[in-house]
C-alpha positions as a printed Julia matrix, in Angstrom:
302×3 Matrix{Float64}:
  92.0   167.82  161.51
  90.46  166.75  164.81
  92.91  166.86  167.69
  92.18  165.0   170.88
  93.08  167.81  173.27
  90.76  166.4   175.9
  92.71  163.17  175.91
  95.76  164.83  177.39
  94.02  165.61  180.67
  92.94  161.99  181.06
  96.36  160.39  180.79
  98.23  158.76  183.62
 101.13  160.7   185.13
 103.65  158.95  182.87
 101.37  159.45  179.88
 100.96  163.14  180.59
 104.68  163.76  180.23
 104.78  161.96  176.86
 101.58  163.62  175.72
 102.85  167.06  176.69
 106.05  166.43  174.72
 104.0   165.46  171.71
 101.68  168.42  172.06
 104.6   170.84  172.38
 106.26  169.38  169.3
 102.99  169.45  167.41
 102.5   173.14  168.28
 106.04  173.91  167.15
 105.35  172.19  163.83
 102.14  174.16  163.3
 104.04  177.38  163.92
 106.67  176.39  161.36
 103.93  175.64  158.82
 102.31  179.01  159.48
 105.65  180.71  158.83
 106.15  178.6   155.66
 109.68  177.85  156.85
 110.95  174.72  154.99
 113.91  174.08  157.3
 111.86  174.46  160.47
 109.09  172.29  159.06
 111.48  169.5   158.15
 113.09  169.56  161.59
 109.87  169.86  163.58
 108.14  167.27  161.4
 110.82  164.67  162.14
 110.66  165.36  165.88
 106.86  165.27  165.93
 106.71  162.1   163.86
 109.0   160.32  166.31
 106.79  161.27  169.25
 103.6   160.43  167.34
 104.96  156.97  166.53
 105.85  156.47  170.15
 102.29  157.37  171.19
 100.96  154.73  168.81
 103.2   152.0   170.19
 102.6   152.69  173.87
 102.18  149.55  175.97
  98.6   148.62  176.74
  97.87  149.35  180.43
  96.8   146.6   182.79
  94.17  148.76  184.46
  90.84  148.51  182.66
  90.0   152.14  183.35
  93.14  153.25  181.47
  92.4   151.26  178.29
  90.12  153.87  176.75
  92.71  156.58  177.35
  95.39  154.36  175.79
  93.23  153.84  172.7
  92.61  157.56  172.4
  96.34  158.31  172.67
  96.96  155.89  169.81
  94.37  157.66  167.65
  95.84  161.01  168.58
  99.28  159.78  167.54
  97.9   158.69  164.16
  96.26  162.05  163.58
  99.41  163.96  164.46
 101.43  161.66  162.2
  99.04  162.57  159.39
  99.63  166.25  160.1
 103.39  165.78  159.7
 102.71  164.56  156.14
 100.46  167.54  155.48
 103.1   169.91  156.86
 105.79  168.63  154.5
 103.49  168.67  151.47
 101.82  172.02  152.06
 105.04  173.95  152.59
 106.74  172.19  149.67
 103.9   173.41  147.45
 104.14  177.05  148.56
 105.1   179.53  145.81
 108.52  181.03  146.29
 110.04  178.08  148.16
 113.55  177.33  146.91
 113.52  174.43  144.44
 116.11  172.43  146.38
 114.07  172.77  149.58
 110.88  171.72  147.78
 112.67  168.61  146.53
 114.02  167.88  150.01
 110.61  168.21  151.67
 108.85  165.98  149.13
 111.64  163.39  149.19
 111.27  163.36  152.98
 107.53  162.78  152.6
 108.09  160.01  150.05
 110.5   158.29  152.42
 108.06  158.67  155.31
 104.96  157.48  153.46
 105.12  156.92  149.67
 101.36  156.35  149.66
 100.48  159.61  151.42
  97.34  161.31  150.12
  99.07  164.63  150.77
 101.45  164.0   147.88
  98.64  165.27  145.65
  99.21  168.74  147.13
 102.84  169.0   146.13
 103.56  166.85  143.07
 103.22  169.74  140.61
 105.69  171.84  142.61
 107.97  168.81  142.97
 108.02  168.22  139.2
 108.81  171.87  138.52
 111.58  171.92  141.12
 113.14  168.69  139.84
 113.09  169.95  136.27
 114.7   173.21  137.37
 117.42  171.59  139.47
 118.1   168.41  137.52
 116.45  168.55  134.14
 114.02  166.16  132.51
 115.78  162.98  133.62
 115.61  163.91  137.29
 111.99  165.02  136.94
 111.04  161.7   135.31
 112.8   159.77  138.09
 110.89  161.76  140.7
 107.54  161.23  139.01
 108.29  157.5   138.78
 108.83  157.48  142.55
 105.51  159.23  143.08
 103.6   156.8   140.87
 105.18  153.82  142.64
 103.3   154.78  145.79
 100.44  156.77  144.27
  99.61  154.98  140.99
  96.54  157.17  140.46
  98.35  160.5   140.78
  97.33  162.15  137.53
  99.89  164.96  137.66
 102.77  162.5   137.86
 101.22  160.24  135.22
 100.76  163.16  132.84
 104.4   164.17  133.27
 105.47  160.59  132.57
 103.3   160.39  129.45
 104.73  163.64  128.11
 108.29  162.64  128.97
 108.22  159.14  127.47
 108.01  160.03  123.77
 111.32  158.25  123.09
 109.89  155.0   124.46
 106.54  154.23  122.76
 105.73  151.2   124.89
 106.34  153.12  128.1
 104.34  156.09  126.81
 101.43  153.82  125.93
 101.47  152.19  129.35
 101.43  155.5   131.18
  98.79  156.91  128.82
  96.43  154.02  129.56
  97.04  154.41  133.29
  96.32  158.13  133.04
  93.05  157.49  131.19
  91.93  155.05  133.88
  92.98  157.4   136.69
  91.2   160.41  135.17
  88.0   158.45  134.68
  87.97  157.54  138.36
  88.97  160.97  139.66
  86.5   163.44  141.13
  86.86  167.2   141.22
  89.4   168.19  143.89
  87.98  170.16  146.78
  88.39  173.88  146.28
  88.78  173.67  142.5
  86.24  175.51  140.37
  84.16  173.29  138.09
  85.33  175.11  134.95
  88.98  174.8   135.98
  88.55  171.11  136.75
  86.94  170.43  133.36
  89.8   172.22  131.65
  92.44  170.24  133.59
  90.65  166.95  133.05
  90.15  167.49  129.33
  93.76  168.55  128.82
  95.05  165.43  130.58
  92.68  163.13  128.71
  93.53  164.8   125.39
  97.22  164.03  125.92
  96.55  160.5   127.15
  94.2   159.53  124.32
  96.36  161.21  121.68
  99.51  159.48  122.92
  97.82  156.08  123.1
  96.35  156.54  119.62
  99.63  157.68  118.11
 101.57  154.74  119.54
  98.88  152.36  118.23
  99.26  154.0   114.81
 102.99  153.31  114.92
 102.32  149.72  115.95
  99.6   149.38  113.29
  97.03  148.37  115.89
  94.21  149.9   113.89
  91.27  149.25  116.21
  93.0   150.78  119.24
  94.21  153.73  117.17
  90.66  154.38  115.95
  89.19  154.2   119.47
  91.74  156.47  121.12
  92.02  159.08  118.38
  88.21  159.36  118.2
  88.26  160.06  121.94
  91.11  162.57  121.56
  89.78  164.59  118.62
  86.93  166.42  120.43
  89.35  167.42  123.19
  91.92  168.94  120.83
  90.02  172.0   119.66
  92.44  174.91  119.6
  95.42  172.6   119.08
  95.68  172.31  115.26
  99.0   170.46  115.31
  97.61  167.54  117.31
  94.11  167.73  115.87
  95.46  167.49  112.32
  97.58  164.54  113.38
  94.61  162.86  115.08
  92.53  163.07  111.91
  95.53  161.87  109.9
  95.85  158.83  112.16
  92.12  158.15  111.95
  92.38  158.29  108.18
  95.21  155.78  108.05
  93.78  153.34  110.58
  90.28  153.32  109.08
  91.56  152.94  105.53
  93.99  150.17  106.45
  91.46  148.35  108.6
  88.96  148.6   105.76
  91.48  147.05  103.38
  92.15  144.22  105.83
  88.45  143.44  106.26
  87.39  144.26  102.68
  85.13  147.01  104.05
  84.86  149.85  101.54
  82.78  151.89  104.0
  85.71  151.94  106.41
  88.07  152.85  103.6
  85.82  155.75  102.59
  85.71  156.89  106.22
  89.49  156.9   106.11
  89.41  159.22  103.11
  87.07  161.64  104.91
  89.24  161.76  108.02
  92.31  162.36  105.86
  90.55  165.19  104.05
  89.83  166.75  107.45
  93.53  166.46  108.28
  94.5   168.04  104.96
  92.32  171.05  105.77
  94.21  171.78  109.02
  97.6   173.44  109.17
  99.72  170.87  110.98
 103.01  168.96  110.6
 101.2   166.22  108.66
  99.14  168.45  106.35
 101.24  167.77  103.22
 101.23  164.04  103.87
  97.48  164.15  104.32
  97.05  165.75  100.87
  99.16  163.0    99.34
  97.27  160.28  101.23
  93.9   161.58  100.04
  94.98  161.24   96.4
  96.47  157.78   96.97
  93.44  156.52   98.89
  90.97  157.74   96.25
  93.06  156.19   93.51
  93.13  152.87   95.34
  89.4   152.96   95.97
  88.71  153.76   92.32
  90.94  150.93   91.16
  89.14  148.51   93.41
  85.72  149.03   91.82
């Protein structure tokens, strides 16, 4: 982060005092971050934020030669304010920080700026800490707060998708938001390409599978077909969900074929169901039964 050190020497006498106060507080905050001290970071962050805000609201000078310095002090205040957000997020995300302190730091950041880009650094740690200290309900409430300000935060969206199984409509809404967010997300800086592909595919697998499963329950056959076809290639190594995905594809294609009098679709449904029956999963027995029933119905319709 660029810091306008040179600005401090250009301030008026009154400005120098305020700028020195800000610089001292900023240095203190950096030291607290370096020590990974949650309590010191919270305290120094609040003090530094107050001074940074004051720098941004300084009265415009009457002297023309002071205007440039005034503008630079405002920019400096904005940059230091941004660092206070980084300080809270980075220390909250540090391994070994007490869960209660992680929650406190992130809640402080959310109160300061619910739209902060730095939330992306600490949401995973925040979710883990909330779950540890308050269980699933508290974790879901925290992730809802994150998404309110950062609607494209994929970590929070994924947690909300996974935690909304008891509410199909809510799960579907979050799943669709997660799909859209993942499609628009680029690889985070510092993340290896292979790791990013793995993370992205895992999130999309859950989102597509959830959306497809809810559409199956709602008998929205076209949406179920689209989403489960997208999910299936991402579910290799997960026989329970892969078997269920093929089962859903079998049902939705067969039923849609019946609705539209399309025997090709119905036959596709049989093939998908046969694939499900070949995979050990919670729906394997039902898939066997469906294959027999589907073939019988197709034969009777000739």
